[in-house]
N, C-alpha and C positions, 0 to 999 in steps of 0.2 A: 132333278134333285127334289125328291119327294120328302126330304126331311132335313131340317136346318140344324138338328142336334150335333154339336161338336163342330160345325162349321165355322171357319174364321171369316167374320163378316165385317167389312168396313162400311161406314155410314157417314156421309158428309152432312153438314147442316144439323147436326145431332143436338144442338143447344136449345131447340125450341120447335114448336109447330110439328110439321109432317116428320122431320128428321128425329125428333125426340120420341114421337109416337111409334115410329118404326123401329127405333132402338129397343123400346120396351117390348114391342111385339116380337122381334127377333130374339130378345133375351128369354121371353116366355116359351120360345120354340127350343130353347137350348143352345143358341148360337153363342159363339165366343166372339165378343164385340171389339172392334177397333173404331174408335169415335173421333170426330173432329168438328170444329166449328170456329168461326171468327170470334165469337163471344165466349171469352173464357169463363165468365161466371155462369152463363147458361150451360155451358158444357159440363162444368163441375156439378151443377144440379142434376143433370141428366145421368152422370156417372153414379150420383148418390141414390138417385131413384131406381136405377137398374140393380144397384147393390142391395137396396131395401127390399126389392122384389125377388132377390135370390139369383139375379142374373150375374154374368161375368164380363167385366170390361178388362180385357187384357192390356190395352194401351189406349191413351187418349192424348190428343195434342191440340191446342188451340192455334189455329193458323188460318190464313186467308188463301182459299183455294186458287184465287187469281194470281198468287205469288208462285211462279213455277219453281223457283229455288227452294222455297219452303216446303212445297210438296214433294220435290225430289229428295230433299234431305230426309223428311219423314219416311218416305217409301223405302229408301236404302236402309234405314234404321230398322224398320219393320221387317224387311226381307232378311237382314242379317241375323235378327234375334228370334224371329218366329217362322220364317219361310214364307212361301207363297200363300195368298189368301184364297178362299173358295168363292166368296161373294163380295162384289164391290157395288155399292149403291150410291149414286150421285144424286143427292136430294137437295143440297144447298142452292139457294137462288134469292135473287132480289127482283123487284118490279118497279117500273116507272111507265106511266101512260101519258099520252098527249098528242096533239096534232103536230104535223111536220113543222108548222111555223112557230110553235111554242116549245118543242123539244130542243134542249141544248146539246151540244156536242157530249158533255159529260154524261147525259142520260144514255145516248147511244153506246158510248164507250163502256160505261159500268155494266150495261146489260150484256154486251159481248164478253167483257173480261170475266165477269162472274159466272154468268149462266151458260156460256159456251166454252170459253177457254178454260175456265175452272174444271169442268168435267173432262175436258181433253187432257189437262195436266194430270189428273188422277188416272185416266185411262192409259196414257202413254207411260206412266211409272208403275202402276200395279197390274196391269194386264199381261205384259210380257212375261213376268215371273210365273203367272198362272198358266200361260201357254207352255212354258218350258217344264213346269211341274207335271203336266200330262194328266192331272186328275179331273179335268173338266171344271165346271164351276158356272158362275151366272153373273151377268152384268145388268144392273138396273140404272136407267137414266130417267129422272123425273123431268118431263117436258111440261106440256100444258095443253088445254084446249086451244090456246093461241098458237100452238105448234101444228094445229090441224085446220083451223079456221081463221078467216080474216076478220077478227073482232075489232070493233071500232077503237081507234086511238092506240092500238097495240103495236105500231110499226117497229118501234125499237125492241120492245119485249119479244115480239114475234121473230125478229131477226135472229135472236139467240135461241128461241125455242124451236123454230123451224130448223135451224142449223143443227141443233142437238138431235132432232128427229132424223135428219139426213145421216148424221154420223152413226145413229142407232141402226138405221135400216141397212146400211152397208156392213156394219159389224155383225149384224144378225146372220148374214151369210158367210162372212169372212171368218167368224169364229166357230161356225158350226162344225167344222172338220176337227176342231179341238174339243168338241163336246162342251163348249161354253155357250150357254143360252143368254139371249138378250131380251130385256123387257123395256118397253117404252111406256112410261106412266103418263097419262094425259088428264090430269085433274081439272075440273071446271072450278066452281067456287068452293073455297075451303075455309073454314073458320080458324085462321091463324092470325098472330099479330100483324102479319102483313097487310091484312085488310085495313087496319087502322093507320098504317104508316105509308102505304104505297104513295109514291110521288105522282101527282097529276098536274102536268105542266099546263099553265095557262087557265087553271080552274081554282076558284075559291072554295076550299074544303068546308068552310063554315056556311056557305050558301045552303038554305034549307032544302033547296031542290036536290043538291049534291048529297046532303045528309039522308034524304029520302031514298035516293038511289042506292047509297051504301047500305042502308037499312034493308032494302029489298034484296040486296046482294047477299047479305049475311043470313037472311031467312032461307034463302035457297041453298046456302053453303052446307057442305057435309063436315063432319068433324075430322080432325087429323087422324084419329083412331080408326075411322072408317077407311081412309086412304091407306093407312099402314096395314090394315087387314087385307085390302085388295092387292097391295104390293106382295105381301108374303104369300098370298094364294096364287098370284101370278107367277112368282118364282117356283113355287112347288109344281104348278101345272105347266111351266115353261111356256107361258103365253108371251107373245111379242107385244101387242097392244093391250095395255091394262087400263080399263075405264074405271072411274070411281063414282060415276053417276050416269043414269040413263040418258040425261039430256044431251051430254056430249057424244055418247054413242050414236044417238039418233041424228044429231047435227052433222056429224061426219058422213054418216050414211047418206043423208039427204043431200049434202053438198056434192057428194060424188055421183049420185043418181039423177039429181034434178038441178043442174047447174043454173039455168035461167032464173028459177024462183029464188034459188039461193042468192044470186047476185042482186036481185031486187030487194030481198030482205036486208042484205048487207048495206045497200045504198040507203034504205029507209032507217036502219039503225044509226048510221053515221049522221044523217040529217037530224035525228032526235038528239044525239049526243052533242051536237053543235049548239044546242040550246043552253048548254052549261057553260059556254066559253065566256070570259069576262068581256 
């Protein structure tokens, strides 16, 4: 898929951050957009921004992708009115960090429901019509560096992101015979509202040490627009692993090639993070 012009493209999480930036980037490429987000106000703002930029939003609906019935109803409506899509992008996601003794069941549950089952709901509803249409297409799943590496305090988050990585690796080969490409996006730090709202169980976010760490995180973070640019380029070039920064690319290569040093650094990182605990 070398050109998105005229392609019917679905993007979840389009109300802010990476989802909004990707919607604007795809609109600039001439794609016909189908957008969703749990935040109705944010979604409406994105639709307006796309319109002001001269893009086309054919359909938008505020819904929670973890709600299977809601996703199914929208998918049936889209298929009946507009037919099969060409590109499906699972961008929506939430985050929560913490050590196992501080994480609550709601943290684990919400990570899996939104970050893993949400994309699965989208895939099982929108991909079969793409297969039946026989036109090929592309699936984008936004995972994370935490879907590649054992980052400290990311057990619940990584449960969902490693899961999405597994789904993507299987579908990469399963969908190839239908000429449907698959891209797994693995961002590191990104300057989105999620940085300021991420739940960190067992940590006082007002602690100056924590604030200093968050500030360092933000300084290294790339913009949502940069991520969107990488996603669009990845679709056009039919790349499976889509990196948004060199540090994640190096980290994953290093973890695979030099396991003992990688394990040592992960232990050291966990010990340093423990200083932030209450």
